[in-house]
N, C-alpha and C positions, 0 to 999 in steps of 0.2 A: 754359370752365366759368364759370357765372354768379357764383360766389363769389370767383373769382380775378380781380383787376383790375390795371391798370397801377400802382396804388399799392403793390401787393405787391412790385413790382420797384424802384420809386423809393424806397420807405421802408425796406425790410427791410435791405438791405446797409449804408446809413449808420448805422442804429440798431445793427446787429450790430457795426460797427466801433467805435462809441462804447462799447458795452458791453464789448467786448474790451479797449479801452484802460483803462477804469476798473477792470476785473477785474485787469488786469496791475498797475495801481498798488496796489490793495488787497493783492494777493499779495505784492508786493515790500516793502510797508511792514510787513507782519506776519510774514513768513517767518522772520526772524532770531530774533524772540522766541518764535514758535510754529511749529515745523517742519511742523505739520499743514497749514499754508497752502500747502504745495507742491501740494495737491490742489484748491485753491480754483478756479483758472481752469479746470482740466480738468473738474472736476465741473460747473461752470456751462455749459461748452461742450457737454458730454454732455447736460445737461438741455435746452439749447436745441435740440440735434439731435433729441432726443425730441419736442419740441414741433413741429418742422418735419415729422417723419415722421407725427406725429399729424394735423396739418393735411392732409397729402397723402393719407393713408388716408381721412379723413373726406370730402375733396373728390372723390377719384377712385375710391375703392373702395366706400365706403358710400354715396356720392352724397347726403350730407347727414347730419343727425342732431342730437342735443341741442346739441352744441358750436356748430354753425353757427347754430342757433336762438337760443342765448344771445347770440352775437355780434351777429346781426341785431337782436335785441330791444334790445341795449345802444345800437345806433345810433338806434333809434326813441326810446328813453328820452332820449337826449341832445338830440333835437330840442325837447324841452320847455325846454331851457336858454334859448332865445330866445323861446319862446312863453309860458312861465310858469315863471320860475326858482323861485318859491316852491313851486310844486307839485313841480318836479324835486327840490328839497331835501327836501320832505316824503316823496316816494317813496324817495329815497336813504336816509332814516332808517328805512325799512321799513313805512311807513304805506300799505298797499294798499287804500284805501277806494274805494267806487264813485264818489264825487265826483272823486277823482284819476283814475280810469280814464276818466271822461267828458271829461277834458281832451284825450285823444288823439282824433284825427279822421282824415279821409282825407288831410290834408296831412302828418301825421306817420306814419300807419300805426298798427297796434295790436300791442303786444308780446305774446309768448307767456308762458305760465305765470303769468298774473295771479292765478289761483285757488290757486296753489301757492307759498306764501311761501318755502319752502325752496329751490325751484328758482329763484324770482325773485331770491333773494339773490345768485345767481351773476351775474345780469344787472346788479344793482347794483354788485357788486364789479368787474365788467368795464368798467363805464361810464367811469371815469377813463382807463383804458388805450385805450379806443376813441377818446376825445377826442384823444389824442396820435398816433393812427395813421390818422385820416381814415376811409378805407373799405378798410382792408387787414386781412384775416383773419389772414394769416401774421404780419404785424408786430404785431398786437394779441396774438397768441399768444406771440410773442417776448417782449414786455414782461411778460405774465402769468408766463411761465416764469422770467424773470429775477427778478421781484419775489418770487415764491414760493420761489425757491431759498434765500432768506435763512433760512427756517425749517429747511429740510433741512440747510443748512450748520451751523446752530447745534446740531442733534442730533449731527452728526459731531464737532463740537468737544467736546461734552460727553463722548461715549464715548472719544475719543482723550485727553482730559484725565485721565480715570479709568484708562484702560488704554492708555498710550502705545505699548506694543509691538505693538498690534494695529491700527495705522493702515491697513495694506493691507487687512486683512480688513474693517474698518469701511467703507472706501471701497467695497468690493464690496457690502456689505449696505445701505449708505445712499445712496451717490452713483451707483453704476453698475448696480444691479439693474434688468434690462430692464422689468419691470412698473411699477416706480416711475418710470422714465424716461418711459415711454410714457403710462400712464394718469395720471401725476402732473404732466404738463407742458402739457396742453391747457386750453382754456376749458371747464372742467367743475367741478362741486362737489368732485370728488375732489382736484383740484389745490389748491384753497384749503384744504380741510379737512386734507389731509395736511400741508401747511405749517403750519397752525395747531396740529395735534397735536404737531409737532416743536417749534414755538415754545413751546407750553405746557410741555412737558417741560423744555426748556432754562431758561425763565424761572423755573419752580418750583425748579430746581436752584440758580440764582443767588440767588434771593430767600430761600429757606428753608434752604438747605444752606451755600452759600458766603457769603451776606450781602454780595454785591458788586453794584455798579451797581443798587441796589434800585429807585430811582425809574423808570428806563427799563424795567427788567424787569417791574415791576408794571404798567406801561402795556401791555407786550406780553402779559403774563399775562391782563389783562382783554380785550385785543383778540382774542387767540387763542380765549379762552373764548366770546366773542361770535360769532366766525366759526363755531365748531363748533356752537353752540346754534342759530343761525339756519339752518344748512345741514344738519347731521347731528348731532342731539343725542346719539345713541347713542355717538358717539365720545367725547364728554365724559364720559358716564356710565361708559364702560369705562375711561377714563384715571384718573378721580378716585380709586377705591379703591386702585389700585396706587401712585398718587402719595402718598396719605396714609400707606400702609405704608412706602414708601421714605423719606420725610422723617422719620417717627417712628423708624424703625430707625437711620437715619443719626445722628439726634440722640442716641439712646441709645448707639450705638456710640462716639460722641465722648467719652463720660464715662469718665475713666480709672479711677476707683475702682470695683471690682467690687461692693462692698456698696452704694455710693451708686447705682450703675447699676440694681441690682435694686429699690431703694427708689423711684427716680424714674421708672422705666420705665412703670408703670401710669398715672402722672400725664401723662406725655408722650403716651402712646397715647390716653388719654381726651381730652386737649386737642385733638388733631388729628381724632379721630373726631367729637367734638362740633362742631368747626369745620366738618367736611365735611357733617355732618347739617344744620347751620344754613345752609350754602351751598346745598345741594340744596333746602331748604325755601324759601329766598328766591328760587330760580330755578324753583320748581314751575310757575308759570303759563307760563313760557317753554318748559319742557321738555315740556309737554302730556302725550302718552301715555307719556313716559319718566320721569315724576315719581314713579312707584311700581312695585313689582315686578309687581303685577297688570297694570298698564298695559303694561309692557315685554313680558310674556309674551303678552298679547292682541295686541299689535302684531306680534310675531313670527309668530303664527298667521296673521294677516291677510296679512302680506307674503308668507309662504310660499305660501299658497293663490293669491294674485294672480299670482305669478311662474311658476306652473305652468300658466297659461292657454294655450290653443292659439295665440294670436296671437304667442307667442314662438318659433314655427316649430320646434318639436321640440328646442329648445336647453335644455330643462328636465331636472332630475334630481329624485329623490325620496328623502329619508331616512326616509320613513314618516310616518304621521299622528300628531299629538299635539294635545292641547288646551292651554288656558291654565293648567293646574295645574303646580305645581313638580314633583310626582312624575312626571308625564308627560314633562316637559321633561328631567328628569335621565336618563331611560332613553335619550334620544337623544344623550347627551353624546359617546360615542365616534364616532358617525357624523357629528355636527355638527362636532366638532374636526377629523376627517379631511377633511371637505368644506372647512372654513374655511382649513385650512393646505395641503392637498395636492391638491385638485381644482380644475380638471378634470385627470384623468390624460391621458396622451398619446393613448391609444386612444379617449378621449371627445371629442377635438378635432374640430370640424366646419369650421374655416377656419384660415388661416395665423396669425391673431392668437391663437386658442385653442391652436394647436400650440406656439407659443413659450411660452405660459403653461404648457402641459403639460410642456415641457422643464424649466422653472424648478421646477415642483412635484415633478418626479422628483428633481431635485437636492436640494431641501429634504427630501424623504422619505428618500432614501438617507443624507444627512448626519445626519438625526435618528436613523435606525436604527443607524448607526455609533456615534453618541454613546451611545445607550442600551445597545447590546450590548458595546461596548468598555469603557465606563466603569462602566455599571451604574446602575440607578435610585437605589440608596441613596446612592452617591457624588454623583450629580447633585443630589439633594435637599440633601445636605450643602453642596455648593458654592453652591447657590441661597440657602440661609439664611445663608451666610457673608458674602455681599456684597449690601448693600441695593439697589444699582443693578440687579444681576442679578435679584433678587427682583421688583423693580418691572417690569422689562422683560419678564420671562417671564410674570408675572401678567397684565399688560395684553395681551400677545400671545395668550395662551391664552383669556382671558376674551373678548377681542374676536373671535377666530377662532370660538369657540363660538357667540357671538351671530350672527355673519354666516352661519355654516354652518347654524344653526338656522332663520333667517328667510329665507334666500335659496335658491331652488330653480331658478335660471336661471344658466347658466354665463356668459352675457354680462354679467350684473350682478355675479356672484361675483368675476370677475377684477378688477373695478374696486373693489368694496366692501372687499375684503380687504387692499388695499395699505397702510393704516396700520399693520397688525400685522407686515408683512414685515421692515422694518428692525430692529424690536425683537426679533423672534423669531430672525432669522439672527444678529444681533449677540450674542444670548444664547448661541447654539450655539458661536460662536467663543470667547466668554469661558469657557464650561464646558470646552471642549477645551484652552484655554490653562492653566487650573487643573490639569487632569489631566496635561498634558505636563510641567509643572514637578514633578509627583509630590509636592506638598506644599501645605498651605494657605498662602495668602499673607496676611501680616499687613496689608498695604495694597496696593491696586491700583497705587499709585505705585511699588511695589517692582519691578514688571515692567520689565525693561530695554527701552529704545527700540531697535528694530531699525534698524541702519544701512543 
């Protein structure tokens, strides 16, 4: 196979050994203070295995694809380091001008996706890892998987800190869920944006709720926002409202006096809403089509129509026609949510990868139905508004699933696009079930006993 070289053998195992040694050190240093670190090494190895399987399928089953194109283009981009380092740095900053493109020639080759800044961002992010792995697709993926694991792990730490008794369930939802392992571990936009969404959530928690390690977490908050905006702006748009609600409610909940809480609540809500509006306004030029409601809806219509084209080989589905108006979009809410969370169904699978996704979706659908019928919608809503983290997590998951289900009409794209909402949605189901099993409202998530 043209993409597998001797370097895949020479470099992969030594790097894997080093990563294992460092992971073992990190786990041992932290496990006494935080028992959740018992999952650190296992979660990382599972993610690495997901990246390895991803590479194998793309090399030997798909026979190429976006991931390999990103990797090859990163190698081409890196050739500019010796030819014109200034141009390399300019491109790495995101400046994809024609003059920079003209620096490439027959000696370097020409990278893919030059006219698509969002796709080219993956090439830029992969470039440093390519430098460390010479010409090894597998080893480059190994380093990307390891680096992006940091964000996934932070999300796991957040949930286990708030609900320590659910560490096993959160490990399933965040560290071990097959779609996250496979689609979130290769050299793809999805890998970087999933990690960024998790980093953004954790850093928001540390900066605005815990007020701990503020400086490093402000850095990661900015970095994760940048990654989402340059790759997939709609993820950031979906995260922001829930985050503002979460932080506002958590601040209000921390006020002991009921009277003062009622008086100060509107001020806190207004502060974060104004702050969010100001942030969106300052980022409007970077968000492009996602800077307004009208732009978002029109983009959804365009994407849906594009993904139904014949060149997707019959892998499309249709939730019906809609235009860019709010009333038209609202009528598609049930179908869009169903698609974003639970499709493709098993009987819609056309290949092994889709079949595995179908099994996962069946699990999510059955679990959701059990929650709704056993607990009831009214109690579920009460639990959600009792706990700010649950409110945020479920708000983001549903809002995001609706957007993806509305704008995506191709199963191949859907199974990748939906992965950011999966850990939040499944974790929310586990939290709701735990509230119900205790048969009482919990005054604080920390009251939940840690399972030995």
